[in-house]
mmJSON file of the N, C-alpha and C atoms, coordinates in Angstrom:
{"data_MODEL":{"atom_site":{
"group_PDB":["ATOM","ATOM","ATOM","ATOM","ATOM","ATOM","ATOM","ATOM","ATOM","ATOM","ATOM","ATOM","ATOM","ATOM","ATOM","ATOM","ATOM","ATOM","ATOM","ATOM","ATOM","ATOM","ATOM","ATOM","ATOM","ATOM","ATOM","ATOM","ATOM","ATOM","ATOM","ATOM","ATOM","ATOM","ATOM","ATOM","ATOM","ATOM","ATOM","ATOM","ATOM","ATOM","ATOM","ATOM","ATOM","ATOM","ATOM","ATOM","ATOM","ATOM","ATOM","ATOM","ATOM","ATOM","ATOM","ATOM","ATOM","ATOM","ATOM","ATOM","ATOM","ATOM","ATOM","ATOM","ATOM","ATOM","ATOM","ATOM","ATOM","ATOM","ATOM","ATOM","ATOM","ATOM","ATOM","ATOM","ATOM","ATOM","ATOM","ATOM","ATOM","ATOM","ATOM","ATOM","ATOM","ATOM","ATOM","ATOM","ATOM","ATOM","ATOM","ATOM","ATOM","ATOM","ATOM","ATOM","ATOM","ATOM","ATOM","ATOM","ATOM","ATOM","ATOM","ATOM","ATOM","ATOM","ATOM","ATOM","ATOM","ATOM","ATOM","ATOM","ATOM","ATOM","ATOM","ATOM","ATOM","ATOM","ATOM","ATOM","ATOM","ATOM","ATOM","ATOM","ATOM","ATOM","ATOM","ATOM","ATOM","ATOM","ATOM","ATOM","ATOM","ATOM","ATOM","ATOM","ATOM","ATOM","ATOM","ATOM","ATOM","ATOM","ATOM","ATOM","ATOM","ATOM","ATOM","ATOM","ATOM","ATOM","ATOM","ATOM","ATOM","ATOM","ATOM","ATOM","ATOM","ATOM","ATOM","ATOM","ATOM","ATOM","ATOM","ATOM","ATOM","ATOM","ATOM","ATOM","ATOM","ATOM","ATOM","ATOM","ATOM","ATOM","ATOM","ATOM","ATOM","ATOM","ATOM","ATOM","ATOM","ATOM","ATOM","ATOM","ATOM","ATOM","ATOM","ATOM","ATOM","ATOM","ATOM","ATOM","ATOM","ATOM","ATOM","ATOM","ATOM","ATOM","ATOM","ATOM","ATOM","ATOM","ATOM","ATOM","ATOM","ATOM","ATOM","ATOM","ATOM","ATOM","ATOM","ATOM","ATOM","ATOM","ATOM","ATOM","ATOM","ATOM","ATOM","ATOM","ATOM","ATOM"],
"id":[1,2,3,4,5,6,7,8,9,10,11,12,13,14,15,16,17,18,19,20,21,22,23,24,25,26,27,28,29,30,31,32,33,34,35,36,37,38,39,40,41,42,43,44,45,46,47,48,49,50,51,52,53,54,55,56,57,58,59,60,61,62,63,64,65,66,67,68,69,70,71,72,73,74,75,76,77,78,79,80,81,82,83,84,85,86,87,88,89,90,91,92,93,94,95,96,97,98,99,100,101,102,103,104,105,106,107,108,109,110,111,112,113,114,115,116,117,118,119,120,121,122,123,124,125,126,127,128,129,130,131,132,133,134,135,136,137,138,139,140,141,142,143,144,145,146,147,148,149,150,151,152,153,154,155,156,157,158,159,160,161,162,163,164,165,166,167,168,169,170,171,172,173,174,175,176,177,178,179,180,181,182,183,184,185,186,187,188,189,190,191,192,193,194,195,196,197,198,199,200,201,202,203,204,205,206,207,208,209,210,211,212,213,214,215,216,217,218,219,220,221,222],
"type_symbol":["N","C","C","N","C","C","N","C","C","N","C","C","N","C","C","N","C","C","N","C","C","N","C","C","N","C","C","N","C","C","N","C","C","N","C","C","N","C","C","N","C","C","N","C","C","N","C","C","N","C","C","N","C","C","N","C","C","N","C","C","N","C","C","N","C","C","N","C","C","N","C","C","N","C","C","N","C","C","N","C","C","N","C","C","N","C","C","N","C","C","N","C","C","N","C","C","N","C","C","N","C","C","N","C","C","N","C","C","N","C","C","N","C","C","N","C","C","N","C","C","N","C","C","N","C","C","N","C","C","N","C","C","N","C","C","N","C","C","N","C","C","N","C","C","N","C","C","N","C","C","N","C","C","N","C","C","N","C","C","N","C","C","N","C","C","N","C","C","N","C","C","N","C","C","N","C","C","N","C","C","N","C","C","N","C","C","N","C","C","N","C","C","N","C","C","N","C","C","N","C","C","N","C","C","N","C","C","N","C","C","N","C","C","N","C","C","N","C","C","N","C","C"],
"label_atom_id":["N","CA","C","N","CA","C","N","CA","C","N","CA","C","N","CA","C","N","CA","C","N","CA","C","N","CA","C","N","CA","C","N","CA","C","N","CA","C","N","CA","C","N","CA","C","N","CA","C","N","CA","C","N","CA","C","N","CA","C","N","CA","C","N","CA","C","N","CA","C","N","CA","C","N","CA","C","N","CA","C","N","CA","C","N","CA","C","N","CA","C","N","CA","C","N","CA","C","N","CA","C","N","CA","C","N","CA","C","N","CA","C","N","CA","C","N","CA","C","N","CA","C","N","CA","C","N","CA","C","N","CA","C","N","CA","C","N","CA","C","N","CA","C","N","CA","C","N","CA","C","N","CA","C","N","CA","C","N","CA","C","N","CA","C","N","CA","C","N","CA","C","N","CA","C","N","CA","C","N","CA","C","N","CA","C","N","CA","C","N","CA","C","N","CA","C","N","CA","C","N","CA","C","N","CA","C","N","CA","C","N","CA","C","N","CA","C","N","CA","C","N","CA","C","N","CA","C","N","CA","C","N","CA","C","N","CA","C","N","CA","C","N","CA","C","N","CA","C","N","CA","C","N","CA","C","N","CA","C"],
"label_alt_id":[null,null,null,null,null,null,null,null,null,null,null,null,null,null,null,null,null,null,null,null,null,null,null,null,null,null,null,null,null,null,null,null,null,null,null,null,null,null,null,null,null,null,null,null,null,null,null,null,null,null,null,null,null,null,null,null,null,null,null,null,null,null,null,null,null,null,null,null,null,null,null,null,null,null,null,null,null,null,null,null,null,null,null,null,null,null,null,null,null,null,null,null,null,null,null,null,null,null,null,null,null,null,null,null,null,null,null,null,null,null,null,null,null,null,null,null,null,null,null,null,null,null,null,null,null,null,null,null,null,null,null,null,null,null,null,null,null,null,null,null,null,null,null,null,null,null,null,null,null,null,null,null,null,null,null,null,null,null,null,null,null,null,null,null,null,null,null,null,null,null,null,null,null,null,null,null,null,null,null,null,null,null,null,null,null,null,null,null,null,null,null,null,null,null,null,null,null,null,null,null,null,null,null,null,null,null,null,null,null,null,null,null,null,null,null,null,null,null,null,null,null,null],
"label_comp_id":["MET","MET","MET","ARG","ARG","ARG","GLU","GLU","GLU","LEU","LEU","LEU","ALA","ALA","ALA","ARG","ARG","ARG","SER","SER","SER","ASN","ASN","ASN","ASP","ASP","ASP","VAL","VAL","VAL","VAL","VAL","VAL","PHE","PHE","PHE","LEU","LEU","LEU","SER","SER","SER","TRP","TRP","TRP","LEU","LEU","LEU","THR","THR","THR","THR","THR","THR","VAL","VAL","VAL","LEU","LEU","LEU","ARG","ARG","ARG","SER","SER","SER","GLU","GLU","GLU","GLY","GLY","GLY","ILE","ILE","ILE","GLU","GLU","GLU","PRO","PRO","PRO","VAL","VAL","VAL","VAL","VAL","VAL","LEU","LEU","LEU","ASP","ASP","ASP","GLY","GLY","GLY","HIS","HIS","HIS","THR","THR","THR","SER","SER","SER","VAL","VAL","VAL","LEU","LEU","LEU","GLU","GLU","GLU","GLY","GLY","GLY","SER","SER","SER","ILE","ILE","ILE","SER","SER","SER","ALA","ALA","ALA","ILE","ILE","ILE","THR","THR","THR","ARG","ARG","ARG","ARG","ARG","ARG","VAL","VAL","VAL","MET","MET","MET","VAL","VAL","VAL","ASP","ASP","ASP","ASP","ASP","ASP","ALA","ALA","ALA","GLN","GLN","GLN","PHE","PHE","PHE","ASP","ASP","ASP","ARG","ARG","ARG","ALA","ALA","ALA","ARG","ARG","ARG","HIS","HIS","HIS","LEU","LEU","LEU","LEU","LEU","LEU","LYS","LYS","LYS","ALA","ALA","ALA","ALA","ALA","ALA","SER","SER","SER","ALA","ALA","ALA","GLU","GLU","GLU","ILE","ILE","ILE","GLU","GLU","GLU","ARG","ARG","ARG","ALA","ALA","ALA","GLU","GLU","GLU","GLU","GLU","GLU"],
"label_asym_id":["A","A","A","A","A","A","A","A","A","A","A","A","A","A","A","A","A","A","A","A","A","A","A","A","A","A","A","A","A","A","A","A","A","A","A","A","A","A","A","A","A","A","A","A","A","A","A","A","A","A","A","A","A","A","A","A","A","A","A","A","A","A","A","A","A","A","A","A","A","A","A","A","A","A","A","A","A","A","A","A","A","A","A","A","A","A","A","A","A","A","A","A","A","A","A","A","A","A","A","A","A","A","A","A","A","A","A","A","A","A","A","A","A","A","A","A","A","A","A","A","A","A","A","A","A","A","A","A","A","A","A","A","A","A","A","A","A","A","A","A","A","A","A","A","A","A","A","A","A","A","A","A","A","A","A","A","A","A","A","A","A","A","A","A","A","A","A","A","A","A","A","A","A","A","A","A","A","A","A","A","A","A","A","A","A","A","A","A","A","A","A","A","A","A","A","A","A","A","A","A","A","A","A","A","A","A","A","A","A","A","A","A","A","A","A","A","A","A","A","A","A","A"],
"label_entity_id":["1","1","1","1","1","1","1","1","1","1","1","1","1","1","1","1","1","1","1","1","1","1","1","1","1","1","1","1","1","1","1","1","1","1","1","1","1","1","1","1","1","1","1","1","1","1","1","1","1","1","1","1","1","1","1","1","1","1","1","1","1","1","1","1","1","1","1","1","1","1","1","1","1","1","1","1","1","1","1","1","1","1","1","1","1","1","1","1","1","1","1","1","1","1","1","1","1","1","1","1","1","1","1","1","1","1","1","1","1","1","1","1","1","1","1","1","1","1","1","1","1","1","1","1","1","1","1","1","1","1","1","1","1","1","1","1","1","1","1","1","1","1","1","1","1","1","1","1","1","1","1","1","1","1","1","1","1","1","1","1","1","1","1","1","1","1","1","1","1","1","1","1","1","1","1","1","1","1","1","1","1","1","1","1","1","1","1","1","1","1","1","1","1","1","1","1","1","1","1","1","1","1","1","1","1","1","1","1","1","1","1","1","1","1","1","1","1","1","1","1","1","1"],
"label_seq_id":[1,1,1,2,2,2,3,3,3,4,4,4,5,5,5,6,6,6,7,7,7,8,8,8,9,9,9,10,10,10,11,11,11,12,12,12,13,13,13,14,14,14,15,15,15,16,16,16,17,17,17,18,18,18,19,19,19,20,20,20,21,21,21,22,22,22,23,23,23,24,24,24,25,25,25,26,26,26,27,27,27,28,28,28,29,29,29,30,30,30,31,31,31,32,32,32,33,33,33,34,34,34,35,35,35,36,36,36,37,37,37,38,38,38,39,39,39,40,40,40,41,41,41,42,42,42,43,43,43,44,44,44,45,45,45,46,46,46,47,47,47,48,48,48,49,49,49,50,50,50,51,51,51,52,52,52,53,53,53,54,54,54,55,55,55,56,56,56,57,57,57,58,58,58,59,59,59,60,60,60,61,61,61,62,62,62,63,63,63,64,64,64,65,65,65,66,66,66,67,67,67,68,68,68,69,69,69,70,70,70,71,71,71,72,72,72,73,73,73,74,74,74],
"pdbx_PDB_ins_code":[null,null,null,null,null,null,null,null,null,null,null,null,null,null,null,null,null,null,null,null,null,null,null,null,null,null,null,null,null,null,null,null,null,null,null,null,null,null,null,null,null,null,null,null,null,null,null,null,null,null,null,null,null,null,null,null,null,null,null,null,null,null,null,null,null,null,null,null,null,null,null,null,null,null,null,null,null,null,null,null,null,null,null,null,null,null,null,null,null,null,null,null,null,null,null,null,null,null,null,null,null,null,null,null,null,null,null,null,null,null,null,null,null,null,null,null,null,null,null,null,null,null,null,null,null,null,null,null,null,null,null,null,null,null,null,null,null,null,null,null,null,null,null,null,null,null,null,null,null,null,null,null,null,null,null,null,null,null,null,null,null,null,null,null,null,null,null,null,null,null,null,null,null,null,null,null,null,null,null,null,null,null,null,null,null,null,null,null,null,null,null,null,null,null,null,null,null,null,null,null,null,null,null,null,null,null,null,null,null,null,null,null,null,null,null,null,null,null,null,null,null,null],
"Cartn_x":[11.576,10.18,10.129,9.069,8.852,7.436,7.292,5.979,5.16,3.988,3.072,2.068,1.568,0.554,0.633,0.076,0.017,-1.35,-2.054,-3.403,-3.882,-4.855,-5.588,-6.941,-7.307,-8.615,-8.612,-9.245,-9.23,-9.968,-10.976,-11.695,-10.77,-10.058,-9.107,-8.03,-7.488,-6.443,-6.946,-8.15,-8.734,-8.926,-9.455,-9.658,-8.338,-7.321,-6.031,-5.394,-5.4,-4.801,-5.561,-6.872,-7.661,-7.307,-7.185,-6.809,-5.439,-4.492,-3.144,-3.124,-3.787,-3.8,-4.49,-5.514,-6.215,-5.315,-4.251,-3.297,-1.994,-2.003,-0.842,0.264,-0.031,0.952,0.563,1.477,1.181,1.697,0.793,1.212,1.437,2.209,2.418,1.949,1.05,0.556,1.287,2.079,2.846,2.08,2.348,1.788,0.328,-0.213,-1.609,-1.89,-1.007,-1.225,-1.049,-0.118,0.074,-1.151,-1.704,-2.882,-4.063,-4.188,-5.287,-5.14,-3.924,-3.687,-3.986,-3.878,-4.074,-5.541,-6.455,-7.871,-8.416,-9.354,-10.051,-9.468,-8.331,-7.806,-7.075,-6.687,-6.055,-4.826,-3.99,-2.778,-1.658,-1.665,-0.602,-1.137,-0.501,-0.953,-0.394,-1.118,-0.668,-0.01,1.03,1.758,1.599,1.28,1.185,2.503,3.171,4.473,4.359,5.137,5.194,6.659,6.894,8.235,8.765,10.052,10.675,10.394,10.468,10.282,8.853,7.9,6.495,5.983,6.85,6.403,5.792,6.454,5.929,4.562,4.415,3.123,2.055,2.414,1.47,1.043,1.989,1.66,0.721,0.972,0.095,-1.316,-1.422,-2.736,-3.474,-2.755,-3.369,-3.902,-3.103,-3.538,-4.722,-4.675,-5.756,-7.059,-6.974,-8.173,-8.745,-7.88,-8.34,-9.032,-8.486,-9.086,-10.45,-10.561,-11.85,-12.91,-12.525,-13.462,-13.893,-12.951,-13.292,-14.27,-14.06,-14.975,-16.364,-16.437,-17.73,-18.475,-17.755,-18.39,-18.921,-18.489,-18.922,-20.315],
"Cartn_y":[64.941,65.351,66.873,67.389,68.844,69.149,70.278,70.697,71.278,70.711,71.189,72.173,71.893,72.762,72.634,73.654,73.696,74.24,73.548,73.988,73.362,74.02,73.473,72.927,73.15,72.765,71.285,70.456,69.012,68.635,69.408,69.135,69.378,70.492,70.786,69.711,69.318,68.3,66.967,66.596,65.362,65.449,66.581,66.795,66.723,67.414,67.447,66.066,65.331,63.993,63.065,63.231,62.422,62.758,64.044,64.47,63.902,64.02,63.528,62.013,61.295,59.828,59.362,60.083,59.691,59.829,60.611,60.801,60.031,59.135,58.286,58.9,59.987,60.632,60.324,59.736,59.367,60.455,61.292,62.36,61.829,62.573,62.286,63.526,63.328,64.45,64.412,65.447,65.54,66.35,66.075,66.795,66.464,65.463,65.092,64.629,63.815,63.31,64.422,65.309,66.439,67.343,67.557,68.405,67.823,66.508,65.862,66.098,66.048,66.219,67.628,68.614,69.992,70.356,69.526,69.823,70.642,71.502,72.239,73.618,73.968,75.313,75.482,74.374,74.385,75.282,75.21,76.033,75.416,74.103,73.419,73.011,73.529,73.202,71.863,71.231,69.981,70.316,69.566,69.81,68.616,68.905,67.865,67.851,66.718,66.553,65.573,65.824,64.9,64.667,63.593,63.255,64.363,64.649,65.696,65.509,64.276,63.992,64.259,64.253,64.465,65.849,66.684,67.98,68.881,69.039,69.933,69.463,68.167,67.626,67.83,67.604,67.788,69.247,70.163,71.594,71.988,71.445,71.712,71.178,69.979,69.407,70.266,70.735,71.581,72.868,73.514,74.762,74.54,73.492,73.206,72.87,72.045,71.669,72.859,73.696,74.89,75.861,76.026,76.916,76.391,75.087,74.491,74.722,74.626,74.88,76.34,77.255,78.678,78.979,78.381,78.604,78.069,76.936,76.343,77.172,77.916,78.733,80.05,80.443,81.734,81.659],
"Cartn_z":[-299.471,-299.355,-299.335,-299.973,-299.983,-299.523,-298.869,-298.377,-299.517,-299.724,-300.757,-300.181,-298.994,-298.381,-296.865,-296.21,-294.752,-294.382,-293.482,-293.149,-291.843,-291.232,-290.088,-290.525,-291.769,-292.299,-292.688,-291.863,-292.108,-293.387,-293.763,-295.008,-296.201,-296.191,-297.257,-297.328,-296.192,-296.179,-296.726,-296.365,-296.879,-298.384,-298.85,-300.289,-301.03,-300.529,-301.201,-301.272,-300.173,-300.207,-301.146,-301.246,-302.179,-303.621,-303.934,-305.289,-305.655,-304.751,-305.033,-305.226,-304.338,-304.445,-305.722,-306.148,-307.377,-308.602,-308.485,-309.581,-309.361,-308.383,-308.159,-307.33,-306.64,-305.767,-304.328,-303.577,-302.194,-301.253,-300.721,-299.811,-298.398,-297.641,-296.229,-295.467,-294.51,-293.701,-292.363,-292.128,-290.883,-289.838,-288.601,-287.452,-287.181,-287.817,-287.598,-286.189,-285.64,-284.281,-283.248,-283.472,-282.568,-282.591,-283.786,-283.918,-283.158,-283.136,-282.418,-280.918,-280.413,-278.984,-278.482,-279.36,-278.923,-278.705,-279.135,-278.97,-280.113,-279.828,-280.887,-281.169,-280.599,-280.81,-282.145,-282.773,-284.098,-284.174,-283.191,-283.174,-284.003,-284.137,-284.875,-286.245,-287.272,-288.627,-289.061,-289.956,-290.564,-291.886,-292.227,-293.47,-294.405,-295.658,-296.68,-297.435,-297.378,-298.01,-299.17,-300.222,-301.356,-301.718,-302.431,-302.884,-303.788,-303.679,-304.504,-305.989,-306.445,-307.872,-308.336,-307.423,-307.778,-307.391,-306.848,-306.325,-307.395,-308.526,-309.569,-310.066,-310.267,-310.71,-309.63,-308.381,-307.273,-307.16,-307.315,-307.25,-308.389,-309.57,-310.716,-310.446,-309.907,-309.575,-308.553,-307.546,-306.518,-307.127,-307.968,-308.593,-309.524,-310.331,-311.278,-310.555,-309.528,-308.783,-308.022,-307.457,-306.742,-307.694,-308.887,-309.874,-310.315,-310.449,-310.842,-309.769,-308.517,-307.418,-307.417,-307.626,-307.653,-308.784,-309.959,-311.087,-310.764,-310.085,-309.748,-308.723,-307.883,-306.851,-307.397,-308.584,-309.152,-309.714],
"occupancy":[1.0,1.0,1.0,1.0,1.0,1.0,1.0,1.0,1.0,1.0,1.0,1.0,1.0,1.0,1.0,1.0,1.0,1.0,1.0,1.0,1.0,1.0,1.0,1.0,1.0,1.0,1.0,1.0,1.0,1.0,1.0,1.0,1.0,1.0,1.0,1.0,1.0,1.0,1.0,1.0,1.0,1.0,1.0,1.0,1.0,1.0,1.0,1.0,1.0,1.0,1.0,1.0,1.0,1.0,1.0,1.0,1.0,1.0,1.0,1.0,1.0,1.0,1.0,1.0,1.0,1.0,1.0,1.0,1.0,1.0,1.0,1.0,1.0,1.0,1.0,1.0,1.0,1.0,1.0,1.0,1.0,1.0,1.0,1.0,1.0,1.0,1.0,1.0,1.0,1.0,1.0,1.0,1.0,1.0,1.0,1.0,1.0,1.0,1.0,1.0,1.0,1.0,1.0,1.0,1.0,1.0,1.0,1.0,1.0,1.0,1.0,1.0,1.0,1.0,1.0,1.0,1.0,1.0,1.0,1.0,1.0,1.0,1.0,1.0,1.0,1.0,1.0,1.0,1.0,1.0,1.0,1.0,1.0,1.0,1.0,1.0,1.0,1.0,1.0,1.0,1.0,1.0,1.0,1.0,1.0,1.0,1.0,1.0,1.0,1.0,1.0,1.0,1.0,1.0,1.0,1.0,1.0,1.0,1.0,1.0,1.0,1.0,1.0,1.0,1.0,1.0,1.0,1.0,1.0,1.0,1.0,1.0,1.0,1.0,1.0,1.0,1.0,1.0,1.0,1.0,1.0,1.0,1.0,1.0,1.0,1.0,1.0,1.0,1.0,1.0,1.0,1.0,1.0,1.0,1.0,1.0,1.0,1.0,1.0,1.0,1.0,1.0,1.0,1.0,1.0,1.0,1.0,1.0,1.0,1.0,1.0,1.0,1.0,1.0,1.0,1.0,1.0,1.0,1.0,1.0,1.0,1.0],
"B_iso_or_equiv":[0.0,0.0,0.0,0.0,0.0,0.0,0.0,0.0,0.0,0.0,0.0,0.0,0.0,0.0,0.0,0.0,0.0,0.0,0.0,0.0,0.0,0.0,0.0,0.0,0.0,0.0,0.0,0.0,0.0,0.0,0.0,0.0,0.0,0.0,0.0,0.0,0.0,0.0,0.0,0.0,0.0,0.0,0.0,0.0,0.0,0.0,0.0,0.0,0.0,0.0,0.0,0.0,0.0,0.0,0.0,0.0,0.0,0.0,0.0,0.0,0.0,0.0,0.0,0.0,0.0,0.0,0.0,0.0,0.0,0.0,0.0,0.0,0.0,0.0,0.0,0.0,0.0,0.0,0.0,0.0,0.0,0.0,0.0,0.0,0.0,0.0,0.0,0.0,0.0,0.0,0.0,0.0,0.0,0.0,0.0,0.0,0.0,0.0,0.0,0.0,0.0,0.0,0.0,0.0,0.0,0.0,0.0,0.0,0.0,0.0,0.0,0.0,0.0,0.0,0.0,0.0,0.0,0.0,0.0,0.0,0.0,0.0,0.0,0.0,0.0,0.0,0.0,0.0,0.0,0.0,0.0,0.0,0.0,0.0,0.0,0.0,0.0,0.0,0.0,0.0,0.0,0.0,0.0,0.0,0.0,0.0,0.0,0.0,0.0,0.0,0.0,0.0,0.0,0.0,0.0,0.0,0.0,0.0,0.0,0.0,0.0,0.0,0.0,0.0,0.0,0.0,0.0,0.0,0.0,0.0,0.0,0.0,0.0,0.0,0.0,0.0,0.0,0.0,0.0,0.0,0.0,0.0,0.0,0.0,0.0,0.0,0.0,0.0,0.0,0.0,0.0,0.0,0.0,0.0,0.0,0.0,0.0,0.0,0.0,0.0,0.0,0.0,0.0,0.0,0.0,0.0,0.0,0.0,0.0,0.0,0.0,0.0,0.0,0.0,0.0,0.0,0.0,0.0,0.0,0.0,0.0,0.0],
"pdbx_formal_charge":[null,null,null,null,null,null,null,null,null,null,null,null,null,null,null,null,null,null,null,null,null,null,null,null,null,null,null,null,null,null,null,null,null,null,null,null,null,null,null,null,null,null,null,null,null,null,null,null,null,null,null,null,null,null,null,null,null,null,null,null,null,null,null,null,null,null,null,null,null,null,null,null,null,null,null,null,null,null,null,null,null,null,null,null,null,null,null,null,null,null,null,null,null,null,null,null,null,null,null,null,null,null,null,null,null,null,null,null,null,null,null,null,null,null,null,null,null,null,null,null,null,null,null,null,null,null,null,null,null,null,null,null,null,null,null,null,null,null,null,null,null,null,null,null,null,null,null,null,null,null,null,null,null,null,null,null,null,null,null,null,null,null,null,null,null,null,null,null,null,null,null,null,null,null,null,null,null,null,null,null,null,null,null,null,null,null,null,null,null,null,null,null,null,null,null,null,null,null,null,null,null,null,null,null,null,null,null,null,null,null,null,null,null,null,null,null,null,null,null,null,null,null],
"auth_seq_id":[1,1,1,2,2,2,3,3,3,4,4,4,5,5,5,6,6,6,7,7,7,8,8,8,9,9,9,10,10,10,11,11,11,12,12,12,13,13,13,14,14,14,15,15,15,16,16,16,17,17,17,18,18,18,19,19,19,20,20,20,21,21,21,22,22,22,23,23,23,24,24,24,25,25,25,26,26,26,27,27,27,28,28,28,29,29,29,30,30,30,31,31,31,32,32,32,33,33,33,34,34,34,35,35,35,36,36,36,37,37,37,38,38,38,39,39,39,40,40,40,41,41,41,42,42,42,43,43,43,44,44,44,45,45,45,46,46,46,47,47,47,48,48,48,49,49,49,50,50,50,51,51,51,52,52,52,53,53,53,54,54,54,55,55,55,56,56,56,57,57,57,58,58,58,59,59,59,60,60,60,61,61,61,62,62,62,63,63,63,64,64,64,65,65,65,66,66,66,67,67,67,68,68,68,69,69,69,70,70,70,71,71,71,72,72,72,73,73,73,74,74,74],
"auth_comp_id":["MET","MET","MET","ARG","ARG","ARG","GLU","GLU","GLU","LEU","LEU","LEU","ALA","ALA","ALA","ARG","ARG","ARG","SER","SER","SER","ASN","ASN","ASN","ASP","ASP","ASP","VAL","VAL","VAL","VAL","VAL","VAL","PHE","PHE","PHE","LEU","LEU","LEU","SER","SER","SER","TRP","TRP","TRP","LEU","LEU","LEU","THR","THR","THR","THR","THR","THR","VAL","VAL","VAL","LEU","LEU","LEU","ARG","ARG","ARG","SER","SER","SER","GLU","GLU","GLU","GLY","GLY","GLY","ILE","ILE","ILE","GLU","GLU","GLU","PRO","PRO","PRO","VAL","VAL","VAL","VAL","VAL","VAL","LEU","LEU","LEU","ASP","ASP","ASP","GLY","GLY","GLY","HIS","HIS","HIS","THR","THR","THR","SER","SER","SER","VAL","VAL","VAL","LEU","LEU","LEU","GLU","GLU","GLU","GLY","GLY","GLY","SER","SER","SER","ILE","ILE","ILE","SER","SER","SER","ALA","ALA","ALA","ILE","ILE","ILE","THR","THR","THR","ARG","ARG","ARG","ARG","ARG","ARG","VAL","VAL","VAL","MET","MET","MET","VAL","VAL","VAL","ASP","ASP","ASP","ASP","ASP","ASP","ALA","ALA","ALA","GLN","GLN","GLN","PHE","PHE","PHE","ASP","ASP","ASP","ARG","ARG","ARG","ALA","ALA","ALA","ARG","ARG","ARG","HIS","HIS","HIS","LEU","LEU","LEU","LEU","LEU","LEU","LYS","LYS","LYS","ALA","ALA","ALA","ALA","ALA","ALA","SER","SER","SER","ALA","ALA","ALA","GLU","GLU","GLU","ILE","ILE","ILE","GLU","GLU","GLU","ARG","ARG","ARG","ALA","ALA","ALA","GLU","GLU","GLU","GLU","GLU","GLU"],
"auth_asym_id":["A","A","A","A","A","A","A","A","A","A","A","A","A","A","A","A","A","A","A","A","A","A","A","A","A","A","A","A","A","A","A","A","A","A","A","A","A","A","A","A","A","A","A","A","A","A","A","A","A","A","A","A","A","A","A","A","A","A","A","A","A","A","A","A","A","A","A","A","A","A","A","A","A","A","A","A","A","A","A","A","A","A","A","A","A","A","A","A","A","A","A","A","A","A","A","A","A","A","A","A","A","A","A","A","A","A","A","A","A","A","A","A","A","A","A","A","A","A","A","A","A","A","A","A","A","A","A","A","A","A","A","A","A","A","A","A","A","A","A","A","A","A","A","A","A","A","A","A","A","A","A","A","A","A","A","A","A","A","A","A","A","A","A","A","A","A","A","A","A","A","A","A","A","A","A","A","A","A","A","A","A","A","A","A","A","A","A","A","A","A","A","A","A","A","A","A","A","A","A","A","A","A","A","A","A","A","A","A","A","A","A","A","A","A","A","A","A","A","A","A","A","A"],
"auth_atom_id":["N","CA","C","N","CA","C","N","CA","C","N","CA","C","N","CA","C","N","CA","C","N","CA","C","N","CA","C","N","CA","C","N","CA","C","N","CA","C","N","CA","C","N","CA","C","N","CA","C","N","CA","C","N","CA","C","N","CA","C","N","CA","C","N","CA","C","N","CA","C","N","CA","C","N","CA","C","N","CA","C","N","CA","C","N","CA","C","N","CA","C","N","CA","C","N","CA","C","N","CA","C","N","CA","C","N","CA","C","N","CA","C","N","CA","C","N","CA","C","N","CA","C","N","CA","C","N","CA","C","N","CA","C","N","CA","C","N","CA","C","N","CA","C","N","CA","C","N","CA","C","N","CA","C","N","CA","C","N","CA","C","N","CA","C","N","CA","C","N","CA","C","N","CA","C","N","CA","C","N","CA","C","N","CA","C","N","CA","C","N","CA","C","N","CA","C","N","CA","C","N","CA","C","N","CA","C","N","CA","C","N","CA","C","N","CA","C","N","CA","C","N","CA","C","N","CA","C","N","CA","C","N","CA","C","N","CA","C","N","CA","C","N","CA","C","N","CA","C","N","CA","C","N","CA","C","N","CA","C"],
"pdbx_PDB_model_num":[1,1,1,1,1,1,1,1,1,1,1,1,1,1,1,1,1,1,1,1,1,1,1,1,1,1,1,1,1,1,1,1,1,1,1,1,1,1,1,1,1,1,1,1,1,1,1,1,1,1,1,1,1,1,1,1,1,1,1,1,1,1,1,1,1,1,1,1,1,1,1,1,1,1,1,1,1,1,1,1,1,1,1,1,1,1,1,1,1,1,1,1,1,1,1,1,1,1,1,1,1,1,1,1,1,1,1,1,1,1,1,1,1,1,1,1,1,1,1,1,1,1,1,1,1,1,1,1,1,1,1,1,1,1,1,1,1,1,1,1,1,1,1,1,1,1,1,1,1,1,1,1,1,1,1,1,1,1,1,1,1,1,1,1,1,1,1,1,1,1,1,1,1,1,1,1,1,1,1,1,1,1,1,1,1,1,1,1,1,1,1,1,1,1,1,1,1,1,1,1,1,1,1,1,1,1,1,1,1,1,1,1,1,1,1,1,1,1,1,1,1,1]
}}}
């Protein structure tokens, strides 16, 4: 497994896992339960992990989707 992204932003994490799953990549979000226990201070980031064999494709999807969002915001 390789780390694709790290964030405290639950909206971003939800969006990213949805994008990956829609393309047949099953992500694993680590530290989610620990983050819940810490309360609202968001000191512990969650990590999105993907299988080594799917990492390059997942990274490409993340970059492409992020670029599309940036273009839509302009």
